[in-house]
C-alpha positions as CSV (number, residue, x, y, z in Angstrom):
1,M,0.0,0.0,0.0
2,N,1.3,3.4,-1.0
3,P,1.3,5.5,2.3
4,I,0.7,8.8,0.4
5,T,-2.1,7.8,-1.9
6,S,-3.5,4.8,0.0
7,T,-3.5,2.7,-3.1
8,P,-2.1,-0.7,-3.6
9,I,1.4,-0.8,-5.1
10,V,1.3,-2.7,-8.4
11,P,4.4,-4.1,-10.0
12,N,5.9,-1.7,-12.6
13,R,4.3,-2.2,-16.0
14,R,6.1,-0.9,-19.1
15,V,3.9,0.9,-21.5
16,H,5.2,0.5,-25.0
17,S,4.9,3.4,-27.3
18,A,6.5,4.4,-30.6
19,P,9.7,6.3,-30.0
20,M,9.6,10.0,-30.5
21,A,11.1,11.1,-33.8
22,K,14.5,12.7,-33.5
23,F,14.2,16.3,-34.6
24,S,17.2,18.5,-34.4
25,T,16.8,22.2,-34.2
26,E,20.5,22.6,-34.8
27,P,21.5,23.3,-38.4
28,P,23.3,20.5,-40.1
29,D,27.1,20.5,-40.0
30,L,28.0,21.1,-43.6
31,N,31.6,20.1,-42.9
32,T,30.6,16.4,-42.9
33,I,29.0,14.2,-45.5
34,G,26.3,13.3,-43.0
35,G,25.5,17.0,-42.4
36,R,25.4,17.7,-46.1
37,L,23.1,14.7,-46.6
38,R,20.8,16.0,-43.9
39,W,20.8,19.4,-45.5
40,A,20.0,17.9,-48.9
41,R,17.1,15.9,-47.4
42,E,15.6,18.9,-45.7
43,A,16.0,21.0,-48.8
44,A,14.0,18.3,-50.6
45,H,11.3,18.8,-48.1
46,F,11.6,15.5,-46.2
47,T,11.2,16.1,-42.5
48,S,12.9,12.9,-41.4
49,A,15.4,10.4,-42.5
50,R,12.6,7.8,-42.2
51,S,10.3,9.7,-44.6
52,A,13.0,10.1,-47.2
53,A,14.1,6.4,-47.0
54,T,10.5,5.3,-47.2
55,A,9.6,7.6,-50.1
56,H,12.6,6.3,-52.1
57,G,12.5,2.6,-51.1
58,W,15.8,2.7,-49.3
59,N,16.8,0.7,-46.3
60,E,16.0,3.1,-43.4
61,N,18.9,2.0,-41.2
62,T,21.5,2.3,-43.9
63,Y,20.2,5.8,-44.8
64,K,20.1,6.9,-41.2
65,S,23.7,5.6,-40.7
66,H,24.9,7.7,-43.6
67,E,23.1,10.8,-42.4
68,Q,24.4,10.4,-38.9
69,G,27.9,10.0,-40.2
70,L,28.5,6.5,-38.9
71,R,30.3,5.6,-42.1
72,Q,32.3,8.8,-42.3
73,A,35.7,7.2,-42.2
74,E,35.4,5.3,-45.4
75,G,33.0,7.7,-47.1
76,L,29.9,6.7,-49.1
77,K,30.0,4.1,-51.8
78,Q,29.5,5.4,-55.3
79,K,26.0,3.7,-55.6
80,Y,24.8,5.7,-52.5
81,V,26.3,9.0,-53.8
82,E,24.5,8.5,-57.1
83,R,21.2,7.5,-55.3
84,Y,21.2,10.5,-53.0
85,T,22.3,13.1,-55.6
86,R,19.5,11.9,-57.9
87,A,16.9,11.9,-55.2
88,F,17.8,15.2,-53.6
89,H,19.0,17.0,-56.8
90,V,22.4,17.9,-55.3
91,N,25.9,18.1,-56.8
92,A,27.8,14.9,-56.2
93,L,31.1,16.8,-55.6
94,W,29.4,19.0,-53.0
95,L,27.9,16.0,-51.2
96,T,31.1,14.1,-51.0
97,T,33.6,16.9,-50.4
98,G,31.7,20.1,-49.6
99,K,33.2,21.8,-52.7
100,G,31.2,23.6,-55.3
101,P,27.5,24.6,-55.2
102,P,25.1,22.3,-53.4
103,K,22.4,22.2,-56.1
104,R,22.7,20.6,-59.5
105,D,21.9,22.8,-62.4
106,A,19.2,21.8,-64.9
107,A,21.7,20.6,-67.5
108,E,23.4,18.3,-65.1
109,A,20.1,17.0,-63.8
110,A,18.9,16.3,-67.4
111,W,22.3,14.5,-68.2
112,Q,21.9,12.4,-65.1
113,A,18.4,11.4,-66.0
114,M,19.6,10.1,-69.4
115,S,20.3,6.4,-70.1
116,P,23.8,5.5,-71.2
117,E,22.5,5.1,-74.8
118,E,20.9,8.6,-74.7
119,R,24.2,10.0,-73.4
120,E,26.2,8.4,-76.2
121,R,23.7,9.7,-78.8
122,A,23.9,13.3,-77.3
123,I,27.7,13.1,-77.5
124,R,27.6,12.0,-81.2
125,L,25.1,14.7,-82.1
126,S,27.2,17.4,-80.4
127,K,30.4,16.3,-82.2
128,A,28.5,16.2,-85.5
129,A,27.2,19.7,-84.9
130,G,30.8,20.9,-84.6
């Protein structure tokens, strides 16, 4: 019996609830790949790593580890760099090194959207045009 409330003491029961989403009010650290990745996600209007991963069909834990900088030492594999630059429309050089402008221009975005065959054709046409 609890002497203050005069109610019986019941063993502690855990109430399971969904964890609170981590939301940082701090700006991302643009000196790290993870910080630049977070900046790119937020600029693309995704409020959480989970929402970005879900929308693009990525493994949530892998994406979160990249954004949190857990793989900072070895950097991001090329396939992830390509994936994130396409999804968030950012410059690959900026994402990996912090150099250059963050956003890709329209010409680069169009080039990246082309298939290898379309790129070859564009190169042939530009050479033929002089």
